[in-house]
C-alpha positions in Angstrom: 29.5 4.6 126.8 27.3 3.1 129.6 28.4 -0.1 131.0 25.9 -3.1 130.2 24.6 -4.7 133.3 25.6 -8.6 133.7 22.1 -9.1 134.6 20.0 -6.7 132.6 16.4 -7.9 133.9 17.6 -7.6 137.5 19.2 -4.1 136.9 15.8 -3.0 135.3 13.9 -4.2 138.3 16.3 -2.5 140.8 15.9 0.8 138.7 12.2 0.3 138.7 12.0 -0.3 142.3 14.1 2.8 143.2 12.0 4.9 140.9 8.6 3.6 142.6 10.3 4.4 145.9 11.0 7.9 144.9 7.4 8.3 143.6 6.0 6.9 147.0 8.1 9.5 148.8 6.6 12.1 146.7 9.9 13.3 145.6 10.8 14.8 142.2 14.2 13.8 140.6 15.5 17.2 141.5 14.4 16.8 145.1 16.2 13.5 145.3 19.3 14.8 143.8 19.5 17.8 146.3 19.3 15.3 149.2 22.1 13.4 147.6 24.2 16.4 146.7 24.0 15.2 142.9 22.7 16.9 139.9 19.2 16.0 138.6 20.7 14.7 135.5 22.4 12.0 137.4 19.2 10.7 139.0 17.6 10.8 135.5 20.4 8.8 134.1 20.2 5.9 136.4 16.3 5.9 136.3 16.5 5.6 132.4 19.1 3.0 132.5 21.8 5.2 130.9 24.0 4.9 133.9 24.3 2.1 136.4 24.6 2.9 140.4 27.5 1.5 142.2 26.6 -0.3 145.5 27.5 2.8 147.6 25.4 4.9 145.4 22.4 2.4 145.7 22.8 2.6 149.5 22.9 6.4 149.4 19.8 6.6 147.2 17.7 4.2 149.3 18.7 5.9 152.5 17.8 9.5 151.0 14.5 7.9 150.2 14.1 6.5 153.7 14.0 2.9 152.4 16.0 0.0 153.7 18.6 -0.9 151.1 18.6 -4.7 152.0 14.9 -4.7 152.2 14.4 -3.3 148.8 16.8 -5.5 147.3 15.2 -8.6 148.9 11.8 -7.4 147.5 13.4 -7.1 144.1 15.1 -10.5 144.3 11.8 -12.1 145.6 9.9 -10.8 142.5 12.3 -12.8 140.2 10.1 -15.7 140.3 6.7 -14.0 140.1 6.9 -10.2 139.4 7.1 -7.6 141.9 4.1 -6.3 144.0 
């Protein structure tokens, strides 16, 4: 059974930001999974919210996407009061 996030709206925005970053990098789920040494299903599960990423996994994903993990999280948090760009 998946673990429910303590802050579901924040979790949804983080997942959306990671998914958008993957699209911006022009990567398919299978491409990202290969970079991470994961199965494509694992990427799908966190993108659909079926599975939550641990902090170290979040960092690994952002680095595989060529995105600053702190910068991406800051953008997400800044969007709490008015929506993401």
